N, C-alpha and C positions, 0 to 999 in steps of 0.2 A: 615648248610652254614657257611663257614669260614668269618674270618672279611674281607679277601681281597674282597671276592665275593659280600657281603653286601654291601660294598663301590662302588664296581662296579655297582650293580644294582641303589642303591641310587643315584649314579651320572650320571647313563644313565637316570633315573626318571627326574631329576632336567633338563637335558639337553633337554629330550623331552618335559615337560613341558614348558621350555623356546621357542623352537621352536614353542609349539601350541600359547603361548601368542603373540609370535612376530607375526605367521600367522594370528591369529585373529585381532591382530591391523592393519596388513597390508591390511586384508580383509575389515576391517572397514574404513581405510582411503582410500582403492581403491573405496568402495562404496560410499564415499562421493563425489568421483570425477567422479562420473557418475551421468546422467539426470536419472529420473525415467524409460525411455522407452530403458536404456542402452547405451545411446549414450556419448560418453566422453565430460565432462564439460570443457571449455575451461579456460586455464589458467588466462585470465582475471578476472576469479571470484575470484581468490585467493587474487586481487590486492587492498588492503585496505588504500594502500600509500597513504597519505595526499596531495592534490594539494599545491606545495610551490607557494603562493601568488606572493613572488618577482620575479619569473621566468615569470609572463603573461604580462609584458610589463610595460609602464610607469604610473603612480599612478595619478588619476584624483581625487582629493579630492573636493567634493562639494561646501565645505563653502569657496575655493578659487575661486570659479566661481560666488560668489555672491548670493550663497543659505544661507539664514538665520538660526541660530539657534533657533529662537521664533517658538515654537511647536504649535501655534494657526495659524499660516499663511499656506495657501495650496500653495505648489511649484513647481506644477507638472511641469509647462513649464520651469522653471528654471535647475529642476533636468534632465528634458529631453534634455535641451540643453547641459548638461554635457555628456551625454551619446553619442550624435550626434557629439559632439567635439571630444571625444575619438575616434570614427568610423573613421570620417572623417581625423584624423593624424595616421590611421593605426592601431587602437586599443590601448587598455588599461583596466586597472582596475579602475571601478566608486566607490571611497571609499566615505562610510556614517562613518564620526566620531562620537566622543563622541556628543551626543545630539538627541533631538527627530525632526524628519523631516516629516512633514505632504503632503501628495500626491495621486492623483489619478493614474491612468493607466500610466505605463511606458512601453516603448518598447527598448529592447536591441538589438545592431546590432552586424552583425559579427564580431569578434573579440573583443568584449566588455565582460567585467566581471561585477559583483556586489561583493563587499567585504565591510562587516558592522563591523565595530570594535566594541572592547568590549565596552559597554556604548554607542553604537549607536544604533539609533532605525529608521527604515523608517515605516512610519505608515501610513497606508491606510485611505483616507477620508470618513467620516460616511454619506456622500450624493452621491447617484448614479449617479446623473448628471456628476459627475467629472469622470467617468468611460466611455470610448469610446464605442460605441456600433459598433461591426466588425463582419466579418463572423468567426466563431470559431467553436468550437465543445463542446457538452454539452448533458449529459445524452442520449450516444449513438448514437445523431444526427449532424449533421452538419448545422449551423443556425445562423442567425444573432442573437447576444447576447453581454453581457457586457465582456470587455476585463478584465482581471485579474490587481493586482496591478502591479506585474513585471511579463512580457510577453516577450517570446524571441521564436521568429520564423525562423527555417533556418540557427541557430547560433551554428553550429560545434563547439565544444570545450567549450561551455559556463560553466562558473563554479559561483556558490553562496558559498561565503566563509566567515568566521569571527565567531567571539564569540558575536556579538551582536544580534539583533532580528530583524526581520519582524512582524510587528502587523497589524492585518487586523481591528481592531478598530470595530468589529462587534456587539457591543449589540444593537444599534438601528435597525439594519438590522434582528437579531433573534428576537426582540420583534416586529417586523411589520410582520414577517412571522406567528409568532404565533397568532398575532391579524388576518391576513388573513384568518388562519385555523379555528379561532374559527368562523369567519364569512361565511367561506366555506369552508368544511370539505374535499373537492376536490381539493384544491389550490395545485396546484404543485410547484417545485422547480422555474421554468421559471414564474409563475404567481408572485411569490415573489422575485423582480429585486434585486439581490445580487451579488457583485464580487467573483471571486475567489482570493485567494491570489498569486497563484505563476500558471503560463501556460507556458509551455515548448511544442514546438510543431516541428516536421520536422527536429530535430536537433539529432547528434551523438555525443558520447564520451563528455558526460555532469558529472559534479559532482556537488553536495549539500554536503556541509559538514560544521560540528559543529554549525551551525545557530538556533536559536530559534525562530520557526515559531508558533504565538500563534494568536488566537482569530479571526481566518479567519471567514468573512460573511458567507462563503459557503464553496465547496471544499478548502481544505489547498493547496495542490499540485495536480496539472493535467497535466499526460505528455500523448500527443498524436504523435503517428507513430512517436516515437524515438528509439533509441537504443544506446545499451552500456551507461546506466545512471547510476551513484551512488550515492545514499544517505548513509552519513558516519557521525555515531556518532550526528545525528540531533535531536533536543528535539522539538515535534511536540503537541500543547496543543490547547484545545476548551473545555468551561466548560460544565460539563454534568447536570447541574442543577441552580436554581436560578437565571436565566435571565429573566423570565418573570412572573411577579406577576398578578393574585393570586395564581398563581400554579406554586410552588416553585421546583417542579420536572422538567420543563421545561428546557432545556440546548439549546446548541447552534445548529440549526438543520443542518442536511447534513454536518458537518463538518469534511468529510471523511480526512485522513491524506495523503493518497497517493493513487490518482485513475491513473491507468496503461490503457490505451487505446491504443488498436491496436500497442502494443508496442514489442518489444523482446530485449533479454541481457539486465536485468535489477537487479540491486543488493540492496537491502537495508540490511545495516548492523550497527549494535551497535546503534540504533535509540531508543529513547521512545517516544511512543504514546499515547495519552490520549485524546480522542474526542467522541464528541456524534452523533458518526454513525461510520461506518467501519474504521479499519486503513489501511490496505492496500487491495485494490480493483480492480481487474481486468476487464476490460470493452474493448468493442470494436462494438457494436451496438446492437440495439433491432429493434423488428417489425417481421410480418409474413416473409417479402421478406428479411432480414437483410443481408444474406448471399450472396445476390445478388447486395448487395450495393457497389460499389469500394471505398466509404468513409470509410467502414468499414472493420475490418480485424481481425486476431486473436493476441493472445498474447501467447508467449512462452519464455523459458528459462528465467523464473523469479526465482532468489534466494533472500530470507529473512531469515537472520540470526543473532544469537546472539542480539536478541532485546528485550524490555522489553513493556509489555503494562500495562496502568492504567486502567480505564473504558473504554471499546470500545463496538461496536454492534457485531464487528466479528474481530477476529486477522487477518485473511486471508478471503477475500470474493470474490467469482467468481460470477458475475453478479451485479445487476439486468440487465445491459446492456453487456451480452456476447455472443459470436457468438462459438468460438472455441479457448479454452486454453489447453495447453500442455507443459507440463515440468515446473512445478511448485512446488517449495520446499519451505517449511518453517523449519527449523532447529534452533535446540537448542535456544529456547525462553522460556521466562516465563511472564505468564499473574498472574496479580494481583486481578483483579476484572472483567476478558471477559465475556459479555454476552454469546459469542460463539467463538470458537477456529476456526474451519474450517465450513464455509457456502459456501453451494453449493445451489445457488437460480435459480429456475427452472421456466423459463417464459413458459408457454404454448402457448402464441402468438409468440414465437421466436423459430427458431431452433438453438438449443445450442448441444455443444459437449464438455465434461470436461474430459480431459483423460492423465493419467500418473500425477498424484497429490500427494505428500508426504508431511506427517508433521512427521519429524523425530527429537525426542527429545521435550519434552514440560512439564514444571510444574507449580503448581501453582493452582488457582483456578479458575472455570467457571462456568456459566451457564449451556448449552449445549456445548458438546464437538464437536461432528461433527452434522450437521444439514442438511438433501437433502429434501425440501420440494417445493412444488409449490409456486412461486411468482407472486402474481396477481394484485400488486398494479399500478393502472392508465394501466390496461388490453385493449388491442385493437387486437382482434384477427379478421384478415380479410380471405377472402376465398382462399385457396391455394389448388389446388388438390394433388400436388407433395410436402406435406409439409412434410419434414424429421421427423422421431421420435428422439427426443432428447435422448441423452445418457450420463452417467458419467460411466468411467471405468478405469480399473488400478489405483485405490486409496489404496495408503498405509499411514497408522498409527503405528508409531512403538515407542518404548524408551518413553513412556509417565507416569509420575506419577502426578496425579493430583486429587483435591477435585471437584466432578461434581455435579450438580443438576440434571444432564441429560446427560450421557455420549454418548447416541447413539439415538439420536432425527432424526430418519429418516421415510419417509412414502413413500410408492410405489404408482405409479401412471399410468394409461393407456397412457398418454401423455410423458412418460419418459421410459428410459430402464436402471437399476443399475446393473452392473456385475464386477466380479473381484475386489473385494475390499480386501486388506489384513490386518490382526492387528496382531502385535507382540510387546512381550515385554512390556505391558500393565499392570500396577499395579493402580487402580484409585479406589475411592471412588465414587459410585454413587447412590445418594438419589432415582432417578427414577427406577434403576434397571432394564431398558428396552433393554438389550441387545439383540439382535436375530440373530440365522444364516439364518433365514428363508427370511428376508426381501429383501436381495441384492444376486442376482445369484453369484453362484461361491465366498460364503465369506469364506476367509482360516484364521485361527487362530493359533498363536504359542507363547506359554506362556503368555496368557491372563488372568488375575486376575482382578474380578470385585466385589467390596466387599467380598475379599478373596476367592471366588469363582472361579476354573479353568474354562476356554472355550478352 
């Protein structure tokens, strides 16, 4: 073959290779633009532009309205007065400046926002009497319970911004919980009276960005019936040990990072989460007739991406109070010491359907990677003749490089059906070495390596 022909073939190979690479890149990009069920992801999920606080209206600096920098004084009424003044003047930004300010439950109004400046700290009271009892949503039920430190109901466009800190001041609550649990092993979260850090309900177009959210007595963030909510570059922390002597392994109980309850269109991007329970949790109701309760509802179109996890019970958990979750994606995240990555909690007393769930891109270390097991904590099965069979289907795990104690922690049950799980581009070390193609109906694999063995 002469040199011109060799040159032609080499050039053609380079062109074809370039086309193939470009096509592959386009396919990957196109794939990331789709939800697992094949529907197109709204462009809103690409928008991680930070809120410009200067465009949110007049600033209401709390110290300009008589709030003292004395961190030992409870100032709930004064701070609430600033929020109310902002609302009555047409809206604006309530600013927590440098200093520590102690408060009970605060209620933000339409048109108001919270901004915590660097060096500023809004700190929750360690006395439950300082938190209002109100109708709220807790553990998959609507009931009377304690308000959070920061509450916003029906506040479209609400924002929490700034490089300061929301501090739940949770130590005494955690210790009281473990004392109760020691006295009564069946003690529930409701029995131990604790406020959440943030509760946002019935609101759209919400952004929480940059803030440090630490030491929540109970759940750190709880969203209920919200849509288009963004968590951007937040730091969410609660201790995982050394809060209760003489048992140093006790951490901050039920300090979930973000609980998403009957919501849709939620983006969690660039956050760090280290808590003594689950990180991002999908909820929506529990109980034998949960699917018939109008206060309950599905979670759908949820995207978690580019996040880091310290120690958490589950990076992404569906349940324990879920009815129907669909189009849920965790993408390009790193776990330092997660107990589990994907946890599908199956309650035998609740009709549940988890579908079109995807883990795409995960690195680091974990205990169990994927867990599907019955969940029977505080189990309360009632008689129901038409009880639907629960189901998990169309779950995809791909692009995973991890060290695992147990990659495949999955159990079959006559109370639920598992089908159409796909594992693709997996390369993991797995101490349990329990992966099986038989447990889940229609399991598919493509380029799966576990301890060097191909499946």
